[in-house]
N, C-alpha and C positions, 0 to 999 in steps of 0.2 A: 243154781245152788240147791233148789228144792229136790231135784233128781239125785244129787249127790247125798243129801241128807237122807233120802229114802233108801239109798244103797247102804249107807252106814247103819241105819236103823234095822235093816234086814240082818246085818252081821251081829249087832249088839243092840237089841231093842231097849235094854235097860239103861243106856247111856244118854245123857243130854248133850248131844253133839253141837248144839248151838252155843253152849257156854264152855264146854270142856276144851282146854288147850294143853292138856298133858296126856294125850292118848298114848303116846310112846313112852314118855317119861314115867307114867304110872302103870305101864304095862297093860293098858286096857286093850290095845291092839297087839296081837302077837304076829309071828312071821306068817302063819297060815292066813290070818286076817289080811295082812298086807298083800299076799299073793292073790287072794280073792278080790280085794279092792282094786288092784292093778288090772285084773281081767275085767271086772265090772266097769271100771272107768274107761278102759279101752273100747269096750263094746258100746257103752252108753254115750260117750262123747267123741267117739271116732278119733282118738289120739293114741299115739304110741308113747308109753312111759319108758324112757331109756334107763339103763342101769344107773347112770350118774344122778338121776332124779330120785333114786331110792335112798334118801337120807332122812333121818328122824325129823328134821325141821319141816319137811314137806308133808309129814303124816301126823304131826302132833295135834292138829286141830282141823275141823272142817274148813275153816277159813284158809288155812295154809294149803290144804288139798285143792280147794277151789282156785286159789291163785296159781298153783302148779298147773292145773288143767287149763286155765286161761292162757298161761304162757306157752304150753305145749300146743294149744290150738292156734296160736299166732305164728308158731314156727313153721 
């Protein structure tokens, strides 16, 4: 999880990713951020993020992202 938080902080250092759960709803993350995140997650965690996983619920918080990564890692 710490590596994910580090990736997120590189994209938006001004956001408290540990408490924010409206990253998409409040438009903190935009489409460019999502593309960057998917690439960084793929590299850092050696998982493939399929198109069907690109839904707002998976990107609205660091916790949701971490859960998605764990599910993809188990697949």
